[in-house]
C-alpha positions as CSV (number, residue, x, y, z in Angstrom):
1,X,30.3,5.0,0.6
2,X,27.6,3.4,-1.6
3,X,28.4,5.5,-4.7
4,X,32.1,4.9,-5.1
5,X,31.4,2.8,-8.2
6,X,30.4,6.0,-10.1
7,X,33.2,7.3,-12.3
8,X,34.9,10.4,-11.0
9,X,35.6,11.5,-14.6
10,X,33.4,12.9,-17.3
11,X,30.9,10.4,-18.5
12,X,32.0,8.6,-21.7
13,X,30.2,9.9,-24.8
14,X,27.5,7.6,-26.1
15,X,27.0,7.0,-29.8
16,X,25.4,10.0,-31.4
17,X,21.7,9.6,-32.1
18,X,19.1,11.9,-33.5
19,X,19.6,15.6,-32.5
20,X,16.9,16.6,-30.0
21,X,15.4,20.1,-29.9
22,X,14.8,21.7,-26.5
23,X,11.0,21.6,-27.3
24,X,11.1,17.9,-28.0
25,X,13.0,17.2,-24.8
26,X,10.6,19.3,-22.9
27,X,7.6,17.4,-24.3
28,X,9.2,14.1,-23.3
29,X,10.0,15.4,-19.8
30,X,6.5,16.7,-19.2
31,X,4.8,13.6,-20.6
32,X,6.9,11.1,-18.6
33,X,7.6,13.4,-15.6
34,X,6.2,11.0,-13.0
35,X,8.3,8.1,-14.2
36,X,11.5,10.2,-14.4
37,X,11.0,11.5,-10.9
38,X,10.4,7.9,-9.6
39,X,13.6,6.8,-11.4
40,X,15.6,9.6,-9.7
41,X,14.0,8.8,-6.3
42,X,15.0,5.1,-6.6
43,X,18.6,5.9,-7.5
44,X,19.3,8.7,-4.9
45,X,21.1,7.6,-1.8
46,X,18.7,6.5,1.0
47,X,20.8,8.5,3.5
48,X,19.3,11.7,2.3
49,X,16.0,10.8,4.1
50,X,12.6,10.4,2.4
51,X,11.7,14.1,2.4
52,X,15.0,15.3,1.0
53,X,15.0,12.5,-1.6
54,X,11.6,13.7,-2.8
55,X,12.6,17.3,-3.3
56,X,16.0,16.3,-4.8
57,X,14.3,13.9,-7.3
58,X,12.0,16.7,-8.5
59,X,14.9,19.1,-8.7
60,X,17.1,16.8,-10.8
61,X,14.3,15.9,-13.1
62,X,13.4,19.5,-13.7
63,X,17.1,20.4,-14.4
64,X,17.4,17.6,-17.0
65,X,16.1,19.8,-19.8
66,X,19.0,20.7,-22.2
67,X,19.8,24.3,-23.0
68,X,20.1,23.7,-26.7
69,X,19.9,21.1,-29.4
70,X,21.6,17.9,-28.2
71,X,22.3,14.5,-29.8
72,X,20.4,11.8,-28.0
73,X,22.1,8.6,-26.9
74,X,21.5,5.4,-29.0
75,X,20.3,2.5,-26.7
76,X,19.7,-0.7,-28.6
77,X,16.8,-1.7,-26.4
78,X,14.9,1.4,-27.4
79,X,12.4,0.5,-30.2
80,X,8.8,1.0,-29.3
81,X,6.7,3.2,-27.0
82,X,8.4,5.8,-24.9
83,X,11.7,4.0,-25.4
84,X,11.7,4.9,-29.1
85,X,11.6,8.7,-28.2
86,X,15.1,10.2,-28.4
87,X,13.9,13.1,-26.3
88,X,13.0,10.7,-23.5
89,X,16.3,8.8,-23.9
90,X,18.1,12.1,-23.5
91,X,16.3,13.4,-20.4
92,X,16.4,9.9,-18.8
93,X,20.1,9.7,-19.2
94,X,20.6,13.2,-17.6
95,X,18.3,12.3,-14.7
96,X,20.2,9.1,-14.1
97,X,23.6,10.8,-14.3
98,X,22.8,13.6,-11.8
99,X,21.1,11.1,-9.4
100,X,24.3,9.1,-9.4
101,X,26.4,12.2,-8.9
102,X,24.3,13.2,-5.9
103,X,25.6,10.1,-4.0
104,X,29.3,10.9,-4.6
105,X,31.2,11.9,-1.5
106,X,32.3,15.5,-1.1
107,X,36.0,16.2,-1.7
108,X,38.0,18.9,0.1
109,X,40.0,19.9,-3.0
110,X,37.2,20.0,-5.5
111,X,34.1,22.1,-5.8
112,X,30.9,20.0,-5.1
113,X,28.7,19.2,-8.1
114,X,25.4,21.0,-8.1
115,X,23.5,17.7,-7.7
116,X,25.4,17.1,-4.4
117,X,24.1,20.2,-2.8
118,X,20.6,20.7,-1.3
119,X,18.3,21.8,-4.1
120,X,17.3,25.5,-4.3
121,X,14.1,24.6,-6.1
122,X,11.5,23.2,-5.7
123,X,11.0,24.3,-2.1
124,X,7.8,23.9,0.0
125,X,8.2,26.1,3.0
126,X,6.6,24.8,6.2
127,X,5.9,21.3,5.0
128,X,7.6,17.9,4.9
129,X,6.7,15.8,1.9
130,X,7.2,12.1,1.6
131,X,5.6,9.2,-0.4
132,X,2.7,7.2,1.0
133,X,3.6,4.1,2.9
134,X,3.3,0.8,1.1
135,X,2.9,-2.7,2.4
136,X,5.3,-5.0,4.0
137,X,6.7,-6.2,0.7
138,X,7.4,-2.6,-0.4
139,X,9.1,-1.8,2.9
140,X,11.3,-4.9,2.6
141,X,12.3,-4.0,-0.9
142,X,13.2,-0.5,0.1
143,X,15.4,-1.8,2.8
144,X,17.2,-4.2,0.4
145,X,17.7,-1.4,-2.1
146,X,19.2,0.8,0.6
147,X,22.0,-1.7,1.0
148,X,23.0,-1.4,-2.7
149,X,25.4,1.1,-4.2
150,X,24.1,3.9,-6.4
151,X,25.0,2.2,-9.7
152,X,23.4,-1.1,-8.5
153,X,20.2,0.8,-7.5
154,X,20.3,2.4,-11.0
155,X,20.7,-1.1,-12.6
156,X,17.7,-2.5,-10.6
157,X,15.5,0.5,-11.6
158,X,16.5,0.3,-15.3
159,X,15.5,-3.4,-15.3
160,X,12.4,-3.1,-13.3
161,X,11.0,0.4,-13.9
162,X,12.3,0.9,-17.5
163,X,12.0,-2.8,-18.5
164,X,15.5,-2.7,-20.1
165,X,17.4,-5.9,-20.9
166,X,20.9,-6.2,-19.4
167,X,22.6,-5.0,-22.6
168,X,20.4,-1.9,-22.8
169,X,20.9,-1.2,-19.0
170,X,24.6,-1.7,-19.4
171,X,24.8,0.9,-22.1
172,X,22.7,3.4,-20.2
173,X,24.9,2.9,-17.1
174,X,28.0,3.4,-19.2
175,X,26.6,6.6,-20.7
176,X,25.7,7.9,-17.3
177,X,29.3,7.6,-16.1
178,X,29.3,4.2,-14.2
179,X,32.8,2.8,-14.2
180,X,31.8,-0.8,-13.7
181,X,28.3,-1.4,-15.2
182,X,28.8,-5.2,-15.1
183,X,29.5,-5.1,-11.4
184,X,26.5,-2.9,-10.9
185,X,24.2,-5.4,-12.7
186,X,25.8,-8.3,-10.7
187,X,25.2,-6.5,-7.4
188,X,21.6,-5.8,-8.4
189,X,21.1,-9.5,-8.8
190,X,21.4,-9.8,-5.0
191,X,17.9,-8.2,-4.6
192,X,14.9,-10.3,-5.6
193,X,13.3,-9.2,-8.9
194,X,10.1,-7.8,-7.4
195,X,9.8,-5.2,-10.2
196,X,6.1,-4.8,-9.9
197,X,6.5,-3.2,-6.5
198,X,8.4,-0.3,-8.1
199,X,5.1,1.0,-9.3
200,X,3.6,1.2,-5.8
201,X,3.0,4.4,-3.8
202,X,6.0,3.6,-1.6
203,X,8.3,4.7,-4.5
204,X,6.1,7.4,-6.0
205,X,7.5,10.9,-5.2
206,X,4.6,12.5,-7.1
207,X,1.8,11.1,-4.8
208,X,2.8,12.6,-1.4
209,X,1.8,13.0,2.1
210,X,2.4,16.3,3.8
211,X,3.2,17.1,7.4
212,X,4.1,20.4,9.0
213,X,7.6,21.1,10.1
214,X,8.2,22.2,13.7
215,X,6.1,25.4,13.8
216,X,7.4,26.6,17.1
217,X,11.0,26.1,16.1
218,X,10.4,28.1,12.9
219,X,8.9,31.0,14.9
220,X,11.8,30.8,17.3
221,X,14.3,31.0,14.5
222,X,12.7,34.1,13.1
223,X,13.0,35.7,16.6
224,X,16.6,34.6,16.7
225,X,17.3,36.5,13.5
226,X,16.0,39.7,15.1
227,X,17.4,39.2,18.6
228,X,20.0,36.4,18.6
229,X,20.9,36.4,22.2
230,X,17.4,36.4,23.7
231,X,16.0,33.9,21.2
232,X,18.8,31.5,21.9
233,X,17.9,31.4,25.6
234,X,14.2,30.9,24.7
235,X,15.1,28.1,22.3
236,X,17.3,26.4,24.9
237,X,14.6,26.5,27.5
238,X,11.9,25.2,25.1
239,X,13.9,22.5,23.4
240,X,15.6,21.1,26.5
241,X,18.5,18.7,26.3
242,X,18.5,15.4,24.4
243,X,18.9,12.0,26.0
244,X,16.5,12.5,28.9
245,X,13.8,10.1,27.8
246,X,10.2,11.0,27.0
247,X,9.0,14.5,27.8
248,X,5.4,15.2,28.9
249,X,4.3,15.2,25.3
250,X,6.6,12.5,24.0
251,X,7.3,12.6,20.3
252,X,4.7,15.3,19.7
253,X,5.5,18.6,18.0
254,X,5.1,21.8,20.1
255,X,1.5,23.0,20.6
256,X,0.1,25.2,17.9
257,X,-2.6,26.8,19.9
258,X,-4.1,26.7,23.4
259,X,-7.9,26.8,23.8
260,X,-10.3,25.0,26.2
261,X,-11.5,22.5,23.5
262,X,-8.0,21.6,22.4
263,X,-6.8,21.2,26.0
264,X,-9.8,19.0,26.9
265,X,-9.0,16.7,24.0
266,X,-5.5,16.2,25.3
267,X,-6.4,15.6,28.9
268,X,-6.0,11.9,29.9
269,X,-8.5,12.4,32.7
270,X,-11.2,13.3,30.3
271,X,-10.9,10.1,28.1
272,X,-14.2,8.3,27.7
273,X,-14.2,4.9,29.4
274,X,-17.1,2.5,28.8
275,X,-18.4,0.1,31.4
276,X,-17.3,-3.5,30.6
277,X,-21.0,-4.7,30.5
278,X,-22.3,-1.8,28.4
279,X,-22.3,-3.8,25.2
280,X,-24.8,-6.3,26.7
281,X,-27.6,-3.7,26.9
282,X,-26.7,-1.1,24.3
283,X,-28.6,-0.7,21.1
284,X,-25.3,-0.3,19.3
285,X,-22.7,-3.0,19.0
286,X,-19.7,-1.3,17.5
287,X,-16.5,0.2,18.8
288,X,-18.4,2.7,20.9
289,X,-19.3,-0.1,23.5
290,X,-15.8,-1.5,23.8
291,X,-14.4,-1.2,27.4
292,X,-10.9,0.0,28.1
293,X,-8.5,-2.9,28.5
294,X,-4.8,-3.4,29.0
295,X,-2.3,-3.3,31.8
296,X,-1.5,0.5,31.3
297,X,-4.9,2.0,31.3
298,X,-3.9,3.9,34.4
299,X,-0.6,5.3,33.0
300,X,-1.5,9.0,32.6
301,X,1.9,9.8,31.2
302,X,1.6,7.3,28.4
303,X,-2.0,8.4,27.6
304,X,-1.0,12.0,27.5
305,X,1.8,11.2,25.0
306,X,-0.6,9.3,22.8
307,X,-3.1,12.2,22.8
308,X,-0.4,14.8,22.2
309,X,1.1,12.8,19.3
310,X,-2.3,12.3,17.7
311,X,-3.0,16.1,17.9
312,X,0.4,17.1,16.5
313,X,2.8,14.3,15.4
314,X,6.4,15.4,15.4
315,X,9.3,14.7,13.1
316,X,10.1,11.4,14.7
317,X,6.6,10.0,14.3
318,X,5.7,7.6,11.5
319,X,2.1,8.3,10.5
320,X,-0.1,6.1,8.2
321,X,-3.7,6.2,7.4
322,X,-6.0,4.0,5.3
323,X,-7.2,5.7,2.0
324,X,-10.0,8.2,2.7
325,X,-9.1,8.6,6.4
326,X,-8.2,12.0,7.9
327,X,-5.3,12.1,10.2
328,X,-6.0,15.3,12.1
329,X,-6.4,15.5,15.9
330,X,-9.6,14.6,17.8
331,X,-12.4,17.2,18.1
332,X,-12.9,16.3,21.7
333,X,-11.9,13.7,24.3
334,X,-11.8,10.3,22.5
335,X,-12.7,6.9,23.9
336,X,-10.0,4.6,25.3
337,X,-10.1,1.1,24.0
338,X,-6.7,-0.2,25.0
339,X,-3.5,0.8,26.7
340,X,-0.9,-1.9,27.4
341,X,2.3,-3.7,26.5
342,X,2.4,-5.6,23.2
343,X,5.6,-7.5,22.6
344,X,8.3,-4.7,22.6
345,X,6.0,-1.7,22.5
346,X,3.6,0.3,24.5
347,X,0.3,0.5,22.5
348,X,-2.7,2.8,23.0
349,X,-5.8,2.5,20.9
350,X,-8.3,5.4,20.8
351,X,-11.7,5.9,19.1
352,X,-13.3,9.2,18.2
353,X,-16.6,7.9,16.7
354,X,-15.3,8.0,13.2
355,X,-11.7,6.7,13.3
356,X,-9.5,4.4,15.3
357,X,-6.1,5.6,16.2
358,X,-3.2,3.4,17.3
359,X,-0.2,4.9,19.1
360,X,2.9,2.8,19.6
361,X,6.2,3.6,21.2
362,X,9.2,1.4,22.1
363,X,8.9,0.2,25.7
364,X,12.7,0.7,26.3
365,X,12.1,4.5,26.2
366,X,14.0,5.2,22.9
367,X,12.7,8.2,21.0
368,X,10.3,7.7,18.1
369,X,6.7,6.6,17.8
370,X,4.2,5.3,15.2
371,X,0.6,6.6,14.7
372,X,-1.9,4.7,12.5
373,X,-5.4,5.7,11.5
374,X,-8.3,3.7,10.2
375,X,-11.8,4.8,9.2
376,X,-14.6,2.8,10.9
377,X,-17.7,4.9,10.6
378,X,-20.8,2.7,10.2
379,X,-19.1,-0.4,11.5
380,X,-21.6,-3.1,12.7
381,X,-21.1,-6.0,15.1
382,X,-19.4,-8.1,12.5
383,X,-17.0,-5.4,11.3
384,X,-16.1,-4.3,14.9
385,X,-14.9,-7.7,15.9
386,X,-11.2,-7.0,16.1
387,X,-8.4,-4.4,15.9
388,X,-4.7,-5.1,15.1
389,X,-2.6,-4.4,18.2
390,X,0.8,-5.1,16.6
391,X,2.8,-7.0,14.0
392,X,6.2,-8.7,14.9
393,X,8.3,-11.4,13.2
394,X,5.7,-12.2,10.6
395,X,2.9,-12.5,13.2
396,X,0.0,-10.3,14.2
397,X,-1.9,-9.8,17.5
398,X,-5.5,-8.7,17.7
399,X,-7.6,-7.0,20.4
400,X,-11.1,-8.6,20.1
401,X,-14.5,-7.2,20.8
402,X,-16.0,-7.9,24.3
403,X,-18.7,-10.2,22.8
404,X,-16.1,-12.5,21.3
405,X,-16.0,-15.8,23.3
406,X,-13.4,-17.7,21.3
407,X,-10.7,-17.1,18.7
408,X,-8.9,-19.4,16.3
409,X,-6.5,-19.5,13.3
410,X,-7.5,-21.0,10.0
411,X,-5.8,-21.5,6.6
412,X,-8.1,-20.6,3.8
413,X,-6.1,-22.8,1.4
414,X,-7.0,-25.8,3.6
415,X,-10.7,-25.7,4.2
416,X,-10.9,-29.2,5.6
417,X,-8.1,-28.8,8.2
418,X,-10.1,-27.0,10.8
419,X,-9.2,-24.1,13.0
420,X,-6.4,-24.0,15.6
421,X,-7.5,-22.4,18.9
422,X,-5.9,-19.1,19.9
423,X,-5.5,-18.1,23.5
424,X,-7.5,-15.0,24.6
425,X,-6.1,-12.9,27.4
426,X,-8.2,-9.9,28.3
427,X,-9.4,-9.8,24.7
428,X,-5.9,-10.0,23.3
429,X,-5.1,-13.0,21.0
430,X,-2.0,-15.0,20.9
431,X,0.1,-14.2,17.8
432,X,-0.9,-15.8,14.5
433,X,0.8,-15.7,11.1
434,X,-0.1,-12.7,9.1
435,X,-0.5,-13.0,5.3
436,X,0.1,-9.3,5.0
437,X,3.7,-9.7,6.2
438,X,4.6,-12.7,4.0
439,X,6.8,-12.4,0.9
440,X,7.3,-15.0,-1.8
441,X,4.8,-17.4,-3.3
442,X,1.3,-17.8,-1.7
443,X,1.3,-21.2,0.0
444,X,-1.1,-20.3,2.8
445,X,-3.5,-17.6,3.9
446,X,-4.1,-17.6,7.6
447,X,-7.2,-15.7,8.9
448,X,-8.7,-15.0,12.3
449,X,-11.8,-17.0,13.2
450,X,-14.0,-15.5,15.9
451,X,-16.9,-17.0,17.8
452,X,-19.7,-14.6,18.6
453,X,-22.5,-16.5,20.3
454,X,-23.8,-18.9,17.7
455,X,-22.0,-17.1,14.8
456,X,-18.5,-17.7,13.5
457,X,-16.8,-15.0,11.5
458,X,-13.6,-14.8,9.5
459,X,-11.3,-11.8,9.4
460,X,-8.1,-11.3,7.4
461,X,-5.2,-9.0,8.0
462,X,-4.5,-6.9,4.9
463,X,-1.8,-4.6,6.4
464,X,-4.1,-2.1,8.1
465,X,-5.5,-1.3,11.5
466,X,-8.8,-3.1,11.1
467,X,-8.9,-6.6,9.6
468,X,-11.2,-7.3,6.6
469,X,-14.5,-9.3,7.0
470,X,-14.8,-12.2,4.7
471,X,-18.3,-13.3,3.4
472,X,-19.7,-15.6,0.8
473,X,-22.9,-15.7,-1.2
474,X,-25.2,-13.7,-3.5
475,X,-24.6,-9.9,-3.3
476,X,-27.2,-8.3,-1.1
477,X,-27.5,-11.3,1.2
478,X,-24.1,-12.8,1.8
479,X,-23.3,-15.0,4.7
480,X,-20.3,-15.5,6.8
481,X,-17.4,-17.3,5.1
482,X,-17.0,-19.8,8.0
483,X,-19.3,-22.5,6.7
484,X,-18.0,-25.6,4.9
485,X,-19.5,-24.6,1.5
486,X,-18.2,-21.0,1.9
487,X,-14.7,-22.3,2.8
488,X,-14.6,-24.4,-0.3
489,X,-15.7,-21.4,-2.4
490,X,-12.9,-19.3,-0.9
491,X,-10.1,-21.9,-1.2
492,X,-8.9,-21.2,-4.8
493,X,-9.3,-17.4,-4.4
494,X,-7.8,-16.7,-1.0
495,X,-4.4,-15.5,-2.5
496,X,-6.3,-12.9,-4.6
497,X,-6.9,-11.0,-1.3
498,X,-3.3,-9.7,-1.7
499,X,-4.4,-7.5,-4.6
500,X,-6.4,-5.3,-2.2
501,X,-3.8,-5.0,0.5
502,X,-3.6,-1.6,2.1
503,X,-6.5,-0.3,0.1
504,X,-8.9,0.6,2.9
505,X,-11.1,-2.5,2.4
506,X,-14.0,-3.1,4.7
507,X,-15.2,-6.5,3.5
508,X,-14.7,-8.9,0.6
509,X,-17.4,-11.2,-0.7
510,X,-16.9,-14.3,-2.8
511,X,-19.9,-15.3,-5.0
512,X,-19.9,-18.4,-7.1
513,X,-22.1,-17.0,-9.9
514,X,-21.9,-19.9,-12.4
515,X,-20.4,-23.3,-13.3
516,X,-19.4,-24.2,-16.9
517,X,-18.8,-27.6,-18.4
518,X,-15.4,-27.7,-20.2
519,X,-15.5,-28.6,-23.9
520,X,-13.0,-31.5,-23.5
521,X,-15.2,-33.3,-21.0
522,X,-12.7,-32.9,-18.2
523,X,-15.2,-31.6,-15.7
524,X,-16.7,-28.2,-14.9
525,X,-15.0,-24.9,-14.2
526,X,-16.2,-22.6,-11.5
527,X,-16.8,-18.9,-12.0
528,X,-16.5,-16.7,-8.9
529,X,-16.7,-13.0,-8.4
530,X,-14.9,-11.4,-5.5
531,X,-15.9,-7.8,-4.6
532,X,-14.0,-5.7,-2.1
533,X,-15.9,-2.9,-0.5
534,X,-14.1,0.0,1.2
535,X,-14.8,2.1,4.3
536,X,-14.9,5.3,2.2
537,X,-17.6,3.9,-0.1
538,X,-15.7,4.5,-3.4
539,X,-12.9,2.4,-4.9
540,X,-14.6,-0.9,-4.7
541,X,-12.6,-3.6,-6.6
542,X,-14.2,-6.5,-8.5
543,X,-12.4,-9.6,-9.8
544,X,-14.1,-12.3,-12.0
545,X,-12.1,-15.5,-11.5
546,X,-12.1,-18.8,-13.3
547,X,-11.1,-22.1,-11.6
548,X,-10.7,-25.4,-13.5
549,X,-10.8,-28.9,-11.8
550,X,-7.6,-29.8,-10.1
551,X,-6.2,-26.3,-10.2
552,X,-4.9,-24.9,-6.9
553,X,-5.6,-21.2,-7.6
554,X,-8.3,-19.3,-9.6
555,X,-7.2,-17.2,-12.6
556,X,-8.4,-13.6,-12.9
557,X,-10.5,-13.4,-16.0
558,X,-11.5,-9.7,-15.6
559,X,-11.3,-6.9,-13.1
560,X,-12.7,-3.5,-12.6
561,X,-12.9,-0.7,-10.0
562,X,-15.8,1.6,-9.1
563,X,-18.4,-0.4,-10.9
564,X,-21.7,-1.7,-9.4
565,X,-21.2,-5.2,-10.9
566,X,-21.3,-8.1,-8.5
567,X,-22.6,-5.9,-5.7
568,X,-25.9,-5.3,-3.9
569,X,-27.0,-2.5,-6.3
570,X,-26.3,-4.6,-9.4
571,X,-25.9,-8.4,-8.6
572,X,-25.0,-9.3,-12.2
573,X,-21.7,-10.0,-13.9
574,X,-20.4,-11.2,-17.2
575,X,-16.8,-12.3,-18.0
576,X,-14.8,-14.5,-20.4
577,X,-11.5,-16.2,-20.7
578,X,-9.4,-17.9,-23.3
579,X,-8.8,-21.5,-22.3
580,X,-6.6,-24.2,-23.8
581,X,-7.8,-27.8,-23.7
582,X,-5.5,-30.8,-23.1
583,X,-5.7,-31.5,-26.8
584,X,-4.3,-28.1,-27.6
585,X,-7.5,-26.5,-28.8
586,X,-8.3,-22.9,-27.7
587,X,-11.7,-21.8,-26.7
588,X,-13.5,-18.7,-25.6
589,X,-15.4,-19.5,-22.4
590,X,-17.8,-16.9,-21.1
591,X,-20.3,-16.9,-18.3
592,X,-22.8,-14.6,-16.8
593,X,-24.8,-14.7,-13.6
594,X,-27.7,-17.1,-13.5
595,X,-30.3,-14.5,-14.7
596,X,-28.4,-14.0,-18.0
597,X,-30.6,-15.0,-20.9
598,X,-28.1,-14.7,-23.8
599,X,-24.4,-13.9,-24.5
600,X,-22.8,-12.7,-27.7
601,X,-19.1,-12.4,-28.5
602,X,-17.8,-10.1,-31.3
603,X,-14.5,-8.9,-32.5
604,X,-11.6,-11.4,-32.7
605,X,-14.0,-14.3,-31.8
606,X,-17.7,-14.4,-32.9
607,X,-20.4,-16.5,-31.4
608,X,-23.6,-16.5,-29.4
609,X,-25.6,-18.6,-27.0
610,X,-29.1,-18.3,-25.6
611,X,-28.1,-19.1,-22.0
612,X,-25.8,-17.8,-19.3
613,X,-22.9,-19.8,-20.8
614,X,-20.9,-19.4,-24.0
615,X,-18.3,-21.8,-25.5
616,X,-16.8,-20.8,-28.8
617,X,-13.6,-22.1,-30.5
618,X,-10.9,-19.4,-30.7
619,X,-7.2,-18.7,-31.2
620,X,-4.4,-17.9,-28.8
621,X,-4.2,-14.1,-28.2
622,X,-7.6,-13.3,-29.8
623,X,-9.7,-10.6,-28.1
624,X,-13.5,-10.5,-28.0
625,X,-16.2,-8.1,-26.9
626,X,-18.8,-9.6,-24.7
627,X,-22.4,-8.5,-24.5
628,X,-25.2,-10.1,-22.6
629,X,-29.0,-9.8,-22.1
630,X,-30.7,-10.4,-18.8
631,X,-34.1,-12.2,-18.5
632,X,-35.8,-8.8,-17.9
633,X,-34.4,-7.5,-21.2
634,X,-31.7,-5.3,-19.8
635,X,-28.2,-5.4,-21.4
636,X,-25.1,-6.6,-19.6
637,X,-21.6,-5.6,-20.5
638,X,-18.5,-7.7,-20.0
639,X,-16.5,-6.9,-16.9
640,X,-13.3,-5.0,-17.7
């Protein structure tokens, strides 16, 4: 129904461009293969399902190679970069054309097009492949795109993914056989222009997760081919009838093997349950001393389903895991942290010493379940303060540690407004607004405030199972971000937490490493470095940010990943920014940490200073290379 706007006639011929050899088209296809597959995935009808769309997108892209020399279409918007390559223009047009054809309805009196049939190649036997899950914004965009027709999705992808203006997109759509390109562009206007999200893993069919298909069902089908009658009886007995609610194993796949260790890990009676007072005398204060809480801790059927789904998630289970977290079954009986009703779901949280696993199923008994994993090895008392129980209607509920005596909600953008108390019921908080679920401009950033004895800590939801701990201060000895000075430090930079959403982040520290007088005597600007550490160790992300007086938000001056800068191993940083005064004069402002002895700028702007601050007149768009020297003589490069 969504693809009726695609012309049912041969695509109109586009103006003849340069003739493209097969070798030239192949080079363009190989070089830009990930982008072409992503384009096909976005245009294909959502009704195919994520796994079928992935395989079909790869098949259509691989079949886009012409058989002989072919004239390339002439698109006015193509002038530089990959858009100036006629080979790329040719294969892109073919990918778009066949992706639109795949959404056409089958007709009784006409042979189906090849793109409308399940692809013969590529095939991955025994596995289901689908892109990694993105955040709430990506999911919302995917849902909005699913309501568009095929030509409208193509128009949105050409605008956002290919950066084509409307004239160029209109010509590409016409060349691809769309009967009403203006209507497609107008329909695409109904979806917010969140083009940056199209580059996320949610829409990347080249970065995939793999899950097994139903192994027992495949084995049974093989037997059925050898002995049809007997195998059909076995399949009927094993599969049962639909519509009878949850079976003993719920949404789990059939068991792969039976051995004593595997059976023990799936036995609800063998779950580890910790005494409620164990944390008060234990040498460890992490998830291992959390007691089992919730109103369903005695529901053996629910616990068995959760364990079975963890060991072998079936086709109806949505599985997600933070980066660097394995999603396999437990090696032995895990520890039960929670089993209860959360809003409209039954939720079970389990811990195996390295990971947290959250199982959720609809409490109305409908089929389907969700399974989320988070790596928590090495967690300390501060990082084991809370776990996300569920997210609903833009809000999030937490299960807090047994040592938490009080919970509150605080807006990081309003450091002076205080915290609003949250009710705690058996360790479960009342719902609070989640910044991870918000779309649109960043006007607030609500965090969870926990009281632990005489300490107060702040945790932020970033779309994962474990909230992120927020700290402030010099790397190597940061403090909690709950004090008045730390809250003022975090205020302009709270919204930058969105850049590390769903990245497996363990903690984020904000360090005000310098303060710089502005050359127009309008006050001093603050330099702050935020470093996000991950549970897996690698992938730390560093942002050097610049904040002028009166500004609500900090500006990112430099960023880097997997560098020691601004961390405990190397607590130094150097960054610069081009700044325009109220008088219209441009300056290069650079700052290093306090132990920086000198800074030199070369390249588009030249200058030096024998201090940790540098101010040099510059020009708009100029680029400079920064080098610094520490007091002990070591060199310091600019963050990039």
